[in-house]
Rosetta silent file (secondary structure, phi, psi, omega in degrees, C-alpha in Angstrom):
SEQUENCE: MTDFTISHSHAEGTLAHGGVRGDGSADVFRAHGFRWFRSLHCYGIRNSRDRTGNVYLINGAADGLRALGFTVEVSIDNTPRDYDTVREQRAQRLSDRADALTDKASRLDATADAHFAEVSRISDMIPLGQPILVGHHSEGRARADQARIERNMDRAVAAHRAATETHHRADVAGKDETRRHASPRMVAERIDRIEADLRKIGRNLDGYADRWHDKHPPATGQWRDDLLAEQARLTVQVEGDRKLLAELQANGPRLYTRDDVHKGDQVEYFRGWHDVVRVNAKSVSVNTGYTWTETIPYTRIRGVRCPHNDATNG
SCORE:     score description
SCORE:     0.000 S_00000001
   1 L     0.000  134.575 -179.001    0.000    0.000    0.000 S_00000001
   2 L   -77.782  129.298  179.023    1.307    3.439   -0.965 S_00000001
   3 L   -79.028  -39.275 -177.966    1.846    5.814    1.961 S_00000001
   4 E  -134.381  146.440  172.660    2.082    9.012   -0.126 S_00000001
   5 E  -125.644  119.740  177.034    1.019   10.107   -3.589 S_00000001
   6 E  -110.744  120.160 -176.696    2.643   13.197   -5.098 S_00000001
   7 E  -128.666  153.188  173.612    0.978   14.330   -8.305 S_00000001
   8 E  -137.866  134.350  171.158    1.231   17.277  -10.658 S_00000001
   9 E  -148.861  159.883  179.576   -1.135   18.425  -13.390 S_00000001
  10 L   -67.952  -27.178 -178.548   -1.916   21.798  -14.917 S_00000001
  11 L   -75.431  -36.162 -174.303   -5.483   21.574  -13.626 S_00000001
  12 L  -114.015  -14.861 -175.566   -4.612   20.909   -9.955 S_00000001
  13 E    80.753 -159.936 -178.917   -0.974   21.899   -9.572 S_00000001
  14 E   -98.702  119.358 -177.772    1.404   19.924   -7.352 S_00000001
  15 E  -131.325  149.294  178.123   -0.312   18.126   -4.468 S_00000001
  16 E  -127.900  121.895 -179.020    0.803   15.471   -1.986 S_00000001
  17 E  -114.167  146.172  176.258   -1.726   13.174   -0.323 S_00000001
  18 E   119.492  173.893  178.807   -1.192   10.711    2.499 S_00000001
  19 L    82.541  170.813  178.839    0.450   10.436    5.887 S_00000001
  20 L  -132.923  163.046 -178.696   -0.723   11.376    9.359 S_00000001
  21 L   -61.686  131.758  176.719    0.081   14.158   11.761 S_00000001
  22 L    85.148    9.405 -178.477    3.420   13.716   13.503 S_00000001
  23 L   -86.346    1.954  178.022    4.836   11.064   11.138 S_00000001
  24 L    91.819   -5.962 -177.466    7.835   13.249   10.245 S_00000001
  25 H   -73.533  -26.364 -176.381    6.730   13.997    6.685 S_00000001
  26 H   -59.117  -41.502  179.683    5.988   17.664    7.386 S_00000001
  27 H   -64.363  -37.483  179.363    9.688   18.538    7.727 S_00000001
  28 H   -65.413  -46.871 -178.637   10.453   16.809    4.424 S_00000001
  29 H   -63.035  -45.715 -178.794    7.695   18.659    2.571 S_00000001
  30 H   -64.012  -34.172 -179.948    8.618   22.050    3.986 S_00000001
  31 H   -68.552  -17.923 -177.881   12.289   21.493    3.116 S_00000001
  32 L  -115.818   27.693  170.870   11.293   20.995   -0.526 S_00000001
  33 L    84.131    6.202  177.288    9.001   23.982   -0.984 S_00000001
  34 L   -85.382  148.858  176.158    5.666   22.349   -0.089 S_00000001
  35 E  -131.321  154.359 -178.813    3.158   24.147    2.129 S_00000001
  36 E   -77.257  124.454  176.379    0.069   22.920    3.940 S_00000001
  37 E   -98.261  102.381 -174.251   -3.159   23.707    2.081 S_00000001
  38 L   -62.407  -38.626 -177.600   -5.767   23.865    4.812 S_00000001
  39 L   -69.961  -26.612 -179.213   -8.734   23.906    2.427 S_00000001
  40 L  -100.579   -9.064 -179.865   -7.490   20.789    0.600 S_00000001
  41 L    57.958   44.231  177.725   -6.120   19.000    3.689 S_00000001
  42 E  -160.291  168.331  175.126   -2.851   18.163    1.970 S_00000001
  43 E   -87.522  153.150  178.042    0.594   19.550    1.169 S_00000001
  44 E  -164.586  173.988  177.702    1.287   21.251   -2.146 S_00000001
  45 E  -103.780  125.123 -177.747    3.434   23.785   -3.972 S_00000001
  46 L   -64.234  146.861  176.304    1.963   27.260   -4.210 S_00000001
  47 L    56.207   32.113  179.607    1.247   28.787   -7.620 S_00000001
  48 L   -96.950   -7.552  178.099    1.966   25.488   -9.372 S_00000001
  49 L   -68.020  137.429 -179.596   -1.366   25.295  -11.212 S_00000001
  50 L    58.803   34.820  174.071   -1.007   25.729  -15.007 S_00000001
  51 L  -133.937  160.249  176.968    2.762   25.604  -14.713 S_00000001
  52 L   -68.346  133.119 -177.979    5.365   23.008  -15.581 S_00000001
  53 L   -61.819  138.402  178.259    5.911   20.680  -12.629 S_00000001
  54 L   -83.876   93.584 -174.354    9.080   21.260  -10.631 S_00000001
  55 H   -61.789  -33.537 -176.180   10.562   17.776  -10.957 S_00000001
  56 H   -69.618  -40.728  176.689   13.465   18.554   -8.662 S_00000001
  57 H   -70.109  -40.872 -179.087   11.256   19.579   -5.746 S_00000001
  58 H   -64.408  -50.517 -179.926    8.831   16.716   -6.361 S_00000001
  59 H   -67.764  -32.493  177.055   11.528   14.045   -6.600 S_00000001
  60 H   -64.103  -43.258  177.074   13.411   15.596   -3.699 S_00000001
  61 H   -65.126  -41.008  179.364   10.352   15.314   -1.464 S_00000001
  62 H   -62.623  -43.934  179.349    9.721   11.756   -2.682 S_00000001
  63 H   -65.086  -38.534  178.244   13.312   10.717   -1.953 S_00000001
  64 H   -64.417  -38.644  177.797   13.145   12.325    1.495 S_00000001
  65 H   -68.441  -40.412  178.655    9.967   10.420    2.330 S_00000001
  66 H   -64.223  -33.757  177.961   11.441    7.146    1.089 S_00000001
  67 H   -64.764  -23.863  177.049   14.459    7.735    3.309 S_00000001
  68 L   -87.248   -0.525  177.670   12.034    7.744    6.270 S_00000001
  69 L    99.142    4.471 -179.689   10.682    4.367    5.188 S_00000001
  70 L   -85.360  154.687  169.767    7.530    5.515    3.390 S_00000001
  71 L   -95.758  136.415 -173.919    6.385    4.267   -0.003 S_00000001
  72 E  -132.055  133.817  173.644    5.761    7.084   -2.482 S_00000001
  73 E  -111.254  128.111 -178.047    4.045    7.173   -5.863 S_00000001
  74 E  -113.889  131.951  178.396    4.892   10.103   -8.164 S_00000001
  75 E  -134.769  123.045 -178.670    2.742   11.164  -11.115 S_00000001
  76 E  -126.917  121.946  176.697    3.582   14.167  -13.342 S_00000001
  77 L  -124.473  108.640 -176.247    1.420   15.326  -16.238 S_00000001
  78 L  -100.200   23.594  177.853    2.701   18.490  -17.925 S_00000001
  79 L   -70.298  118.799 -178.539    0.041   18.662  -20.638 S_00000001
  80 L   -70.625  151.275  179.652   -1.005   22.350  -20.880 S_00000001
  81 L   -91.242  167.139  177.925   -4.680   23.258  -20.754 S_00000001
  82 L   -61.032  139.926 -175.799   -6.691   25.287  -23.216 S_00000001
  83 H   -58.186  -47.156 -178.036   -5.986   29.031  -23.003 S_00000001
  84 H   -64.695  -37.597  178.048   -9.617   30.081  -22.588 S_00000001
  85 H   -62.648  -43.240  179.866  -10.187   27.487  -19.871 S_00000001
  86 H   -62.124  -44.787 -178.920   -7.199   28.771  -17.925 S_00000001
  87 H   -64.704  -43.774 -178.875   -8.385   32.402  -18.190 S_00000001
  88 H   -64.166  -43.791 -178.926  -11.953   31.567  -17.185 S_00000001
  89 H   -70.770  -33.876  175.410  -10.894   29.518  -14.173 S_00000001
  90 H   -63.192  -45.051  179.220   -8.381   32.157  -13.105 S_00000001
  91 H   -61.994  -38.801  179.507  -11.082   34.804  -13.241 S_00000001
  92 H   -67.165  -41.018  178.223  -13.412   32.567  -11.228 S_00000001
  93 H   -63.246  -41.473  179.371  -10.753   31.920   -8.580 S_00000001
  94 H   -65.631  -38.520  177.682  -10.055   35.639   -8.291 S_00000001
  95 H   -64.617  -43.777  178.350  -13.781   36.341   -7.992 S_00000001
  96 H   -63.253  -40.146  179.122  -14.136   33.685   -5.279 S_00000001
  97 H   -64.854  -42.141  178.933  -11.118   35.097   -3.466 S_00000001
  98 H   -62.330  -41.367  179.033  -12.532   38.621   -3.624 S_00000001
  99 H   -64.538  -43.614 -179.371  -15.870   37.383   -2.218 S_00000001
 100 H   -64.320  -40.619  179.293  -14.161   35.473    0.592 S_00000001
 101 H   -68.676  -36.211  177.294  -12.007   38.465    1.507 S_00000001
 102 H   -63.524  -42.785  177.329  -15.035   40.771    1.452 S_00000001
 103 H   -62.862  -41.609  179.451  -16.868   38.443    3.873 S_00000001
 104 H   -64.654  -41.782  178.804  -13.808   38.324    6.121 S_00000001
 105 H   -62.981  -37.653  178.281  -13.507   42.109    6.085 S_00000001
 106 H   -64.566  -40.393  177.737  -17.182   42.417    7.049 S_00000001
 107 H   -64.820  -40.140  178.478  -16.647   40.102   10.011 S_00000001
 108 H   -66.330  -38.179  175.569  -13.634   42.138   11.105 S_00000001
 109 H   -60.259  -43.106  179.631  -15.672   45.343   10.801 S_00000001
 110 H   -64.768  -39.319  177.788  -18.352   43.810   13.023 S_00000001
 111 H   -63.390  -44.410  179.253  -15.718   42.751   15.555 S_00000001
 112 H   -62.521  -43.724  179.737  -14.234   46.243   15.635 S_00000001
 113 H   -61.909  -38.771 -179.629  -17.682   47.818   16.053 S_00000001
 114 H   -64.784  -41.664  179.693  -18.471   45.438   18.937 S_00000001
 115 H   -69.993  -39.236  176.258  -15.287   46.360   20.788 S_00000001
 116 H   -62.920  -38.785  178.580  -15.822   50.096   20.180 S_00000001
 117 H   -64.236  -38.094  178.487  -19.376   49.696   21.495 S_00000001
 118 H   -67.183  -37.722  176.310  -18.061   48.008   24.636 S_00000001
 119 H   -61.526  -44.970  179.656  -15.621   50.866   25.166 S_00000001
 120 H   -64.045  -40.875 -178.339  -18.496   53.350   24.884 S_00000001
 121 H   -61.389  -45.552 -178.968  -20.711   51.316   27.225 S_00000001
 122 H   -69.420  -41.486 -178.171  -18.092   51.239   29.978 S_00000001
 123 H   -64.014  -35.637 -178.247  -17.075   54.872   29.448 S_00000001
 124 H   -65.308  -22.835 -179.401  -20.682   56.075   29.656 S_00000001
 125 L   -83.981   -8.205 -178.616  -20.952   54.700   33.200 S_00000001
 126 L  -103.595  124.326  178.057  -17.991   56.821   34.381 S_00000001
 127 L   -56.014  140.616 -177.231  -18.661   60.488   35.116 S_00000001
 128 L   -57.907  124.862  178.010  -16.764   62.792   32.764 S_00000001
 129 L    81.459    3.922 -178.535  -13.354   63.626   34.255 S_00000001
 130 L   -70.059  119.242  178.210  -13.787   61.256   37.204 S_00000001
 131 L   -82.822  168.879  173.127  -10.326   60.155   38.422 S_00000001
 132 L   -76.610  123.790 -178.070   -9.538   56.861   40.130 S_00000001
 133 L   -86.889   99.162 -177.731  -10.013   57.430   43.853 S_00000001
 134 L   -65.338  129.475  179.997   -6.994   55.760   45.417 S_00000001
 135 L    89.535  -14.492  179.057   -7.915   54.045   48.695 S_00000001
 136 L   -79.529  156.936 -178.914  -11.649   54.356   48.041 S_00000001
 137 L   -64.676  -16.494 -179.197  -13.802   51.213   47.870 S_00000001
 138 L   -87.613   -3.278 -174.637  -14.429   52.018   44.178 S_00000001
 139 H   -60.452  -44.214 -177.951  -10.723   51.854   43.253 S_00000001
 140 H   -60.658  -46.471  179.689  -10.756   48.152   42.300 S_00000001
 141 H   -65.570  -39.524 -178.408  -13.770   48.502   40.032 S_00000001
 142 H   -62.711  -41.882  179.864  -12.369   51.700   38.469 S_00000001
 143 H   -69.244  -36.377  177.248   -9.056   50.052   37.630 S_00000001
 144 H   -65.147  -40.941  177.464  -10.866   46.999   36.219 S_00000001
 145 H   -63.382  -41.259  179.440  -13.025   49.292   34.060 S_00000001
 146 H   -62.357  -41.160  179.257   -9.927   51.116   32.851 S_00000001
 147 H   -65.552  -39.514  178.993   -8.260   47.818   31.940 S_00000001
 148 H   -66.716  -38.648  177.818  -11.368   46.664   30.055 S_00000001
 149 H   -61.891  -46.440 -178.747  -11.514   49.961   28.153 S_00000001
 150 H   -65.231  -41.248 -178.987   -7.852   49.677   27.126 S_00000001
 151 H   -65.036  -44.956  179.799   -8.208   46.011   26.196 S_00000001
 152 H   -69.266  -34.567  177.803  -11.311   46.577   24.070 S_00000001
 153 H   -65.504  -43.658  178.104   -9.806   49.653   22.464 S_00000001
 154 H   -60.414  -43.947 -179.553   -6.660   47.713   21.486 S_00000001
 155 H   -67.871  -36.586  179.115   -8.775   44.913   20.040 S_00000001
 156 H   -65.607  -44.547 -179.837  -11.035   47.358   18.208 S_00000001
 157 H   -64.461  -42.768  179.182   -8.084   49.168   16.617 S_00000001
 158 H   -62.390  -43.336  179.634   -6.438   45.865   15.627 S_00000001
 159 H   -65.872  -39.269  179.709   -9.680   44.589   14.076 S_00000001
 160 H   -64.715  -42.806  178.628  -10.228   47.883   12.256 S_00000001
 161 H   -64.291  -42.852  178.682   -6.715   47.810   10.783 S_00000001
 162 H   -63.477  -38.392  179.031   -7.134   44.173    9.735 S_00000001
 163 H   -65.408  -42.653  179.022  -10.498   44.999    8.139 S_00000001
 164 H   -61.100  -44.423  178.908   -8.999   47.906    6.193 S_00000001
 165 H   -65.033  -39.531 -179.485   -6.188   45.705    4.896 S_00000001
 166 H   -69.676  -37.795  174.207   -8.604   42.909    3.989 S_00000001
 167 H   -59.100  -41.442  179.271  -10.897   45.334    2.134 S_00000001
 168 H   -64.499  -43.766  179.239   -7.850   46.441    0.138 S_00000001
 169 H   -63.226  -38.370  178.128   -6.887   42.833   -0.659 S_00000001
 170 H   -64.612  -40.593  179.522  -10.456   42.109   -1.770 S_00000001
 171 H   -65.403  -40.856  178.746  -10.404   45.151   -4.047 S_00000001
 172 H   -64.283  -44.611  179.643   -7.063   44.084   -5.553 S_00000001
 173 H   -63.317  -37.901 -178.784   -8.330   40.533   -6.146 S_00000001
 174 H   -68.316  -31.104 -177.501  -11.510   41.843   -7.745 S_00000001
 175 H   -97.546   -5.677 -171.281   -9.628   44.081  -10.176 S_00000001
 176 H   -61.319  -44.160 -177.431   -6.701   41.759  -10.815 S_00000001
 177 H   -62.011  -43.284 -179.320   -8.101   40.004  -13.889 S_00000001
 178 H   -68.962  -43.242 -173.734   -8.934   43.270  -15.639 S_00000001
 179 H   -74.402  -45.498 -171.182   -5.734   45.068  -14.683 S_00000001
 180 H   -93.765  -26.200 -172.021   -3.129   42.343  -15.139 S_00000001
 181 H  -115.641  -13.453 -177.433   -4.586   40.020  -17.727 S_00000001
 182 L  -123.138   13.733  175.262   -6.895   42.077  -19.959 S_00000001
 183 L   -88.755  129.956 -179.873   -4.962   45.320  -20.411 S_00000001
 184 H   -54.126  -43.054 -179.033   -3.561   45.703  -23.959 S_00000001
 185 H   -64.138  -44.422 -179.646   -0.274   47.040  -22.631 S_00000001
 186 H   -63.962  -41.282 -179.968    0.081   44.223  -20.087 S_00000001
 187 H   -64.540  -43.516  179.502   -0.785   41.577  -22.677 S_00000001
 188 H   -62.006  -42.614  179.722    1.724   43.024  -25.176 S_00000001
 189 H   -68.296  -35.341  177.105    4.475   43.105  -22.570 S_00000001
 190 H   -65.582  -39.473  177.673    3.644   39.555  -21.511 S_00000001
 191 H   -60.629  -43.687  178.822    3.912   38.434  -25.148 S_00000001
 192 H   -59.632  -43.612 -179.397    7.375   40.028  -25.384 S_00000001
 193 H   -65.351  -42.833 -178.457    8.521   38.211  -22.230 S_00000001
 194 H   -66.526  -41.705  178.465    7.160   34.858  -23.395 S_00000001
 195 H   -61.286  -38.067  176.749    8.726   35.207  -26.841 S_00000001
 196 H   -65.310  -41.464  178.358   12.083   35.933  -25.184 S_00000001
 197 H   -63.998  -39.583  179.557   11.664   32.858  -22.963 S_00000001
 198 H   -66.131  -38.262  177.040   10.805   30.705  -25.988 S_00000001
 199 H   -63.841  -40.583  178.851   13.908   31.892  -27.822 S_00000001
 200 H   -65.045  -42.210  178.092   16.035   31.012  -24.804 S_00000001
 201 H   -61.985  -42.725  179.034   14.429   27.572  -24.553 S_00000001
 202 H   -60.068  -40.610  178.508   15.060   27.011  -28.265 S_00000001
 203 H   -63.779  -42.396 -179.503   18.751   27.853  -27.854 S_00000001
 204 H   -68.321  -33.330  178.655   19.090   25.443  -24.949 S_00000001
 205 H   -70.824  -37.559 -175.661   17.302   22.676  -26.849 S_00000001
 206 H   -91.945  -18.362 -171.872   19.433   23.094  -29.983 S_00000001
 207 L    86.973  150.781 -176.728   22.719   24.091  -28.371 S_00000001
 208 E  -159.284  167.330  174.137   24.466   27.409  -28.970 S_00000001
 209 E  -112.516  130.566 -177.131   27.701   29.342  -28.763 S_00000001
 210 L   -82.206 -173.659 -175.624   27.809   32.296  -26.358 S_00000001
 211 L   -64.773  -21.670  178.314   29.490   35.681  -26.847 S_00000001
 212 L   -94.264    9.745  178.066   32.844   34.221  -25.826 S_00000001
 213 L    67.778   18.884  172.429   32.402   31.506  -28.483 S_00000001
 214 L   -79.338  131.993 -177.198   32.061   28.805  -25.852 S_00000001
 215 E   -89.771  132.998  177.371   29.837   26.031  -27.188 S_00000001
 216 E  -112.137  119.800 -176.442   26.915   24.773  -25.122 S_00000001
 217 L   -70.816  160.825  177.523   25.598   21.348  -26.191 S_00000001
 218 L   -58.630  147.691  179.113   21.873   20.630  -26.603 S_00000001
 219 L   -63.266  146.134  179.146   19.968   19.881  -23.396 S_00000001
 220 L  -133.950  169.107  173.205   19.596   16.214  -22.516 S_00000001
 221 H    62.273 -141.455 -176.886   17.816   14.035  -19.976 S_00000001
 222 H   -64.152  -35.309  178.960   15.434   15.561  -17.454 S_00000001
 223 H   -61.358  -41.928  179.005   16.476   19.100  -18.339 S_00000001
 224 H   -64.342  -42.347  178.157   15.432   18.527  -21.953 S_00000001
 225 H   -60.453  -42.405  179.379   12.097   17.058  -20.838 S_00000001
 226 H   -64.826  -40.968  179.953   11.475   20.081  -18.614 S_00000001
 227 H   -65.360  -40.548  179.020   12.358   22.488  -21.440 S_00000001
 228 H   -65.055  -40.256  178.581   10.010   20.732  -23.868 S_00000001
 229 H   -65.091  -42.828  179.158    7.180   20.839  -21.319 S_00000001
 230 H   -68.306  -35.525  177.047    7.756   24.543  -20.651 S_00000001
 231 H   -62.449  -42.255  178.987    7.974   25.227  -24.386 S_00000001
 232 H   -64.609  -41.925  179.970    4.576   23.592  -24.914 S_00000001
 233 H   -64.629  -46.680 -177.792    3.019   25.593  -22.067 S_00000001
 234 H   -67.880  -32.145  178.480    4.427   28.915  -23.243 S_00000001
 235 H   -64.814  -43.637  176.324    3.402   28.242  -26.839 S_00000001
 236 H   -61.873  -42.698 -178.708   -0.228   27.780  -25.797 S_00000001
 237 H   -63.391  -48.139 -174.294    0.007   30.925  -23.644 S_00000001
 238 H   -71.488  -34.631  176.942    1.535   33.178  -26.295 S_00000001
 239 H   -64.893  -41.132  176.827   -0.833   32.026  -29.050 S_00000001
 240 H   -67.214  -38.637  178.987   -3.795   32.790  -26.820 S_00000001
 241 H   -65.656  -36.181  178.633   -2.330   36.140  -25.787 S_00000001
 242 H   -64.470  -41.708  177.361   -1.849   37.154  -29.417 S_00000001
 243 H   -64.969  -42.016  179.210   -5.513   36.474  -30.163 S_00000001
 244 H   -62.963  -42.510 -179.613   -6.533   38.334  -27.003 S_00000001
 245 H   -63.162  -40.309  178.838   -4.368   41.330  -27.913 S_00000001
 246 H   -62.336  -40.031  178.282   -5.910   41.501  -31.385 S_00000001
 247 H   -66.509  -42.594 -178.633   -9.395   41.559  -29.835 S_00000001
 248 H   -65.964  -39.731 -179.978   -8.420   44.219  -27.305 S_00000001
 249 H   -70.372  -29.275  178.933   -6.850   46.451  -29.951 S_00000001
 250 H   -70.666  -23.814 -175.387   -9.905   46.144  -32.176 S_00000001
 251 H  -119.763    6.911 -175.662  -12.114   47.449  -29.374 S_00000001
 252 L  -147.732 -158.342 -178.076   -9.820   49.668  -27.342 S_00000001
 253 L   -65.203  146.648 -178.445   -6.725   51.898  -27.343 S_00000001
 254 L   -81.271  158.089  172.644   -4.091   51.175  -29.980 S_00000001
 255 L  -112.067  133.872 -177.299   -0.565   50.025  -29.342 S_00000001
 256 L   -85.987  153.390  178.529    2.211   51.702  -31.299 S_00000001
 257 L  -128.898 -177.977 -179.687    4.969   49.887  -33.163 S_00000001
 258 H   -61.911  -29.108 -178.655    8.215   50.798  -34.891 S_00000001
 259 H   -71.558  -16.945 -175.746    6.274   51.590  -38.073 S_00000001
 260 H   -93.210  -13.598 -173.092    4.329   54.375  -36.302 S_00000001
 261 L  -123.897  139.978  178.912    7.269   56.385  -34.929 S_00000001
 262 L  -133.241  158.567  176.507   10.142   58.135  -36.719 S_00000001
 263 L   -58.674  131.259 -177.996   13.132   60.175  -35.659 S_00000001
 264 L    99.154  -15.165  175.320   12.014   63.756  -35.063 S_00000001
 265 L   -73.164  173.211  172.839    8.474   62.794  -34.024 S_00000001
 266 E  -118.893  139.725  177.396    7.112   63.433  -30.544 S_00000001
 267 E  -120.954  145.969  178.340    5.711   60.711  -28.299 S_00000001
 268 E   -94.838  123.821  176.058    3.482   61.112  -25.269 S_00000001
 269 E  -119.608  178.309 -175.319    4.684   59.417  -22.109 S_00000001
 270 L   -66.366  -14.719  178.587    3.322   59.831  -18.610 S_00000001
 271 L  -100.616   13.815  177.502    5.600   62.840  -18.106 S_00000001
 272 E   115.190 -159.293 -178.036    4.402   64.668  -21.214 S_00000001
 273 E   -95.863  140.770 -176.513    5.579   64.921  -24.823 S_00000001
 274 E  -134.586  144.741  177.772    9.170   64.076  -25.773 S_00000001
 275 E   -79.167  132.677  179.670   11.232   64.446  -28.960 S_00000001
 276 E   -84.546  125.643  178.936   12.343   61.148  -30.502 S_00000001
 277 E  -107.961  -16.856  178.180   16.078   60.991  -31.206 S_00000001
 278 E  -156.995  140.784  177.890   16.334   57.289  -32.101 S_00000001
 279 E  -109.533  122.207 -177.845   13.928   54.517  -33.101 S_00000001
 280 L  -109.801  178.588 -177.811   14.800   51.034  -31.835 S_00000001
 281 L   -66.691  -42.597 -174.935   13.286   47.589  -32.369 S_00000001
 282 L  -114.342   -3.333 -173.780   11.378   47.488  -29.082 S_00000001
 283 E  -158.759  175.779  172.287   11.547   51.108  -27.910 S_00000001
 284 E  -124.645  150.304  174.945   12.349   54.714  -28.760 S_00000001
 285 E  -102.803  130.894 -175.375   15.006   56.947  -27.258 S_00000001
 286 E  -121.925  156.775  179.183   13.787   60.438  -26.379 S_00000001
 287 E   -76.866  129.914  179.193   15.410   63.718  -25.456 S_00000001
 288 L   -99.489   -8.219 -175.215   15.192   64.465  -21.732 S_00000001
 289 L    89.876   -1.665  178.636   16.609   67.984  -21.861 S_00000001
 290 L  -115.692 -158.771 -177.855   19.758   66.804  -20.119 S_00000001
 291 L   -87.082   -1.455 -179.447   22.908   65.079  -21.368 S_00000001
 292 L  -124.376  163.134  176.537   21.248   61.671  -21.527 S_00000001
 293 E  -106.794  164.932  178.083   18.314   60.123  -23.325 S_00000001
 294 E  -120.251  140.079 -179.225   15.493   58.006  -21.934 S_00000001
 295 E   -96.592  128.307 -179.406   14.260   54.737  -23.414 S_00000001
 296 E  -122.087  118.832  176.352   10.479   54.256  -23.719 S_00000001
 297 E   -63.078  149.431  178.903    9.011   50.883  -24.762 S_00000001
 298 H   -58.456  -32.032 -178.094    6.387   51.084  -27.519 S_00000001
 299 H   -68.080  -16.784 -178.925    3.844   49.569  -25.105 S_00000001
 300 H   -99.158   -1.573 -179.633    4.177   52.637  -22.841 S_00000001
 301 L   -79.381  128.909 -178.352    3.617   55.249  -25.567 S_00000001
 302 L   -95.605  -24.115 -178.909    0.231   56.988  -25.247 S_00000001
 303 E  -164.785  157.906 -179.880    0.319   59.100  -28.396 S_00000001
 304 E  -134.952  136.750  174.026    2.467   60.068  -31.389 S_00000001
 305 E  -140.447  143.396 -178.574    2.584   63.314  -33.328 S_00000001
 306 L  -103.732  131.117 -179.133    4.677   64.410  -36.267 S_00000001
 307 L   -63.736  -18.393  179.411    5.877   68.046  -36.420 S_00000001
 308 L   -91.330    2.734 -177.855    5.220   68.000  -40.185 S_00000001
 309 L  -136.789  124.583 -177.674    1.601   66.987  -39.652 S_00000001
 310 L   -69.399  -22.017 -178.075   -0.898   68.942  -37.582 S_00000001
 311 L   -74.214  140.849  177.238   -2.918   65.762  -36.857 S_00000001
 312 E  -107.012  128.715  176.853   -2.126   63.945  -33.669 S_00000001
 313 E   -81.547  128.890 -179.786   -2.329   60.174  -33.600 S_00000001
 314 L  -145.178    0.000    0.000   -4.124   58.965  -30.497 S_00000001
């Protein structure tokens, strides 16, 4: 009978099932990047869903468990999921997270209000400006009331601060899909990063010579398998992002390219309009008014205008 099962898939991420509390497995999992997922009642690797499985962490945890005498079954499936499915489920998870955080913030608000109400209740029973009468029979009660006021005030302030922070986290989670995954600029920049990663993977798969003319042979063994799996995942991602970017540009603000900007034009950046002194493949260099120029990626350009044309492109 298998004591532990460690599995990875793009749909579920990396999860480890099995074992009992106090059997020594917790130290092994934590040493290899696993964390306890309370909602799933198992160990797993955070942010591993829809990513290539980390074979080194998975096998390291499996070997550590076997060294303790456990039997371990490892299953790794690096087949990437459909782009639209990934986006829809990500949006749903973010929505669920925002709802859960909003509920938590409401509970913290109620807790803070209850403690503030208790402070008011106790304070209302004390005459305004009444000091503690040392030696009087009321001294004990007065000091107890003062301690309760301070204790409830501390708890109310702590709950209020936690509620404010949780409201902020809920707001961030609620806006995350729109801001990070559906913004034309963000999508374009993500495409650039993925294309660079794919080129690097291709060099490692085929072998290459670096700038010092040292030759690096093609990847082999587990490294090659990992590179092929990551290449497949990134290919699905970038193809979906290209389609998404085309849809966003058809219905929203345009993104400028090298064909839209020429030396001598002006581009709008967040600090105003700047004269273009050089046009590069991925960016433009603009005059700053000092002895140096500033590089602006095309994805950050808000507008372009040509001094020989009164029309402004926007």
